[in-house]
C-alpha positions in Angstrom: -0.4 0.2 0.4 1.1 3.4 -1.1 2.9 5.6 2.0 0.6 8.8 1.6 -2.8 9.9 3.2 -5.6 11.4 2.1 -4.3 15.1 3.9 -1.2 14.1 1.8 -3.6 14.5 -1.9 -4.8 17.3 -0.9 -1.6 19.4 -0.2 -0.9 17.7 -3.8 -3.7 19.0 -5.3 -3.4 22.3 -3.6 0.2 23.0 -4.9 -0.3 21.8 -8.5 -3.9 22.5 -9.4 -4.4 19.1 -10.5 -7.5 16.1 -9.9 -7.6 14.2 -7.1 -7.2 11.0 -9.6 -4.1 12.2 -11.1 -2.6 13.6 -7.7 -3.1 10.5 -6.1 -1.5 8.2 -9.4 1.6 10.8 -8.8 1.9 9.9 -5.1 1.7 6.0 -6.1 3.7 6.1 -9.0 6.2 8.2 -6.7 5.4 5.5 -2.9 4.5 8.7 -1.1 7.2 11.2 -2.1 5.7 14.8 -2.5 8.4 16.5 -4.2 9.0 13.7 -6.7 4.8 13.6 -7.2 5.2 17.3 -7.8 8.3 16.9 -10.5 6.3 14.1 -12.1 3.1 16.1 -12.3 4.9 19.2 -13.8 7.1 16.6 -16.2 3.6 15.5 -17.3 2.3 18.5 -17.5 4.2 20.5 -19.2 4.6 17.5 -22.6 0.5 17.7 -22.6 0.7 21.5 -22.5 3.5 21.1 -25.7 0.5 18.5 -27.2 -1.7 21.7 -26.9 0.0 24.4 -27.6 -0.4 24.3 -31.6 -4.3 24.9 -31.1 -6.3 27.3 -31.5 -8.2 28.8 -28.5 -9.9 32.0 -30.1 -12.8 31.1 -27.5 -12.7 32.3 -23.5 -13.5 35.2 -21.2 -12.9 38.6 -20.2 -12.0 38.3 -16.0 -11.9 41.7 -13.9 -11.5 42.5 -10.6 -11.7 46.2 -8.8 -9.7 47.2 -5.9 -12.1 49.2 -3.9 -9.8 49.5 -0.6 -12.3 52.6 0.5 -15.4 51.5 -0.7 -14.5 52.7 -4.0 -12.3 51.5 -7.1 -9.1 53.0 -7.3 -7.4 50.1 -9.3 -9.3 48.2 -12.3 -8.2 45.2 -14.3 -9.5 43.3 -17.2 -7.6 39.9 -18.2 -8.4 37.7 -21.5 -8.7 34.3 -20.6 -8.6 31.9 -23.5 -10.0 28.8 -24.2 -10.6 26.5 -27.6 -14.2 26.0 -26.6 -17.3 28.1 -25.6 -18.0 25.0 -23.2 -14.8 25.8 -21.3 -15.3 29.6 -21.7 -18.6 28.7 -19.5 -17.4 26.6 -16.5 -17.5 28.2 -13.3 -14.0 26.9 -12.4 -12.6 28.5 -16.1 -14.4 31.9 -15.1 -13.2 32.1 -11.3 -9.7 31.0 -12.5 -9.7 34.8 -14.9 -11.4 36.3 -12.1 -8.1 35.0 -9.6 -5.5 36.3 -12.5 -6.9 39.8 -12.3 -7.1 40.2 -8.6 -3.6 38.9 -9.1 -2.5 41.6 -11.5 -3.9 44.2 -9.7 -1.5 43.7 -7.0 1.4 42.1 -8.8 1.5 45.0 -11.8 3.1 42.8 -14.4 4.0 44.5 -17.8 4.0 41.1 -19.9 1.9 37.9 -19.8 5.3 35.6 -21.1 9.1 36.2 -21.3 8.6 36.2 -25.2 6.8 39.2 -24.6 9.8 41.2 -23.0 11.4 43.6 -25.5 15.2 42.5 -25.9 16.2 46.4 -25.4 14.7 45.5 -21.9 16.7 42.9 -21.2 19.9 43.9 -22.3 19.3 47.2 -20.2 18.4 45.3 -16.9 21.3 43.0 -17.5 23.6 46.3 -18.2 22.7 47.8 -15.1 23.2 44.4 -13.0 26.5 43.9 -14.6 27.4 47.6 -13.7 26.2 47.4 -10.2 28.3 43.8 -10.2 31.7 45.4 -11.4 30.9 48.5 -8.9 31.5 46.0 -6.3 34.7 44.6 -7.1 32.9 41.0 -8.6 35.1 39.8 -11.2 33.9 39.3 -14.9 32.8 35.3 -14.0 31.1 35.9 -11.4 29.4 38.8 -12.4 28.0 36.8 -15.8 26.6 34.3 -13.1 25.1 37.5 -11.3 23.8 38.9 -14.7 21.9 35.3 -15.4 20.4 34.7 -11.6 19.2 38.6 -11.0 17.5 38.1 -14.8 15.5 35.5 -13.9 14.7 37.7 -10.7 13.5 40.5 -13.1 11.4 38.1 -15.0 10.0 36.7 -12.0 9.5 40.5 -11.1 7.9 41.9 -14.0 6.2 38.6 -16.4 2.3 37.1 -15.3 3.2 33.7 -15.9 6.8 33.6 -14.0 5.1 35.5 -10.8 3.8 33.5 -7.9 0.1 33.6 -6.9 -0.7 35.8 -4.7 -3.3 34.0 -2.7 -1.4 30.9 -1.4 -4.4 29.3 0.1 -6.2 29.0 -3.4 -3.2 28.2 -5.4 0.2 27.5 -4.7 2.8 28.3 -7.7 3.3 30.5 -10.3 0.2 31.9 -12.6 1.5 29.9 -15.8 1.4 26.7 -13.3 -1.7 27.7 -12.5 -3.1 28.1 -15.4 -0.9 24.3 -17.6 -3.4 23.0 -14.3 -6.5 24.1 -15.4 -5.4 23.3 -18.7 -4.7 20.2 -18.0 -8.4 19.4 -16.1 -10.1 21.1 -19.3 -8.4 19.1 -21.9 -7.9 22.4 -23.7 -5.3 25.1 -24.6 -6.0 27.3 -22.0 -3.9 31.2 -22.0 -3.6 34.5 -20.7 -4.0 36.2 -23.7 -3.5 39.9 -22.6 -4.4 42.2 -20.0 -4.9 46.0 -19.2 -4.4 47.6 -15.3 -5.3 50.6 -14.3 -4.8 52.3 -10.8 -6.5 56.0 -9.8 -2.8 58.3 -9.6 -0.4 55.7 -11.2 1.7 57.1 -14.5 2.3 54.6 -17.3 6.1 53.5 -17.8 
């Protein structure tokens, strides 16, 4: 008998977003090793995502969120969450995720959805600033290269939606990309955030 409990299954579901049967199967195949189960589910999710990626996703909904800390909205967000069919777009879980991602955008303030959308000049500018700072601290060149590589990852985590960790770990513990990927796996469709817009009172555009 596999060495894991119902609580382990729930925990794995919470951190990966997969269904109960998938969580049980992963824990069974990894003899109850939680970290190995997460890796296994991630590998399977990535493989399935690649298969779905080429399929058209021309349906979906626009999720929204209004932040009203003083009784009136001061931040508004719109998120286009795309799916292959309107059947999935009408699903309550799909619609809830569109709202949750919009809520995340309000707080996380990403600039781009994916790394592919980040302009090359923005990456180059960030790399140059990191390298200059490291050089000013007296770091040797071979160390500077590693510092730049590491801090560019942090740059993506700060400004790319899919790289950001979802703001409410009680709902989902992982990145937005993992969150969307988990939903796509459960729905069996190509699902993605196509775009978003965030407006806040008093904030200036970059």
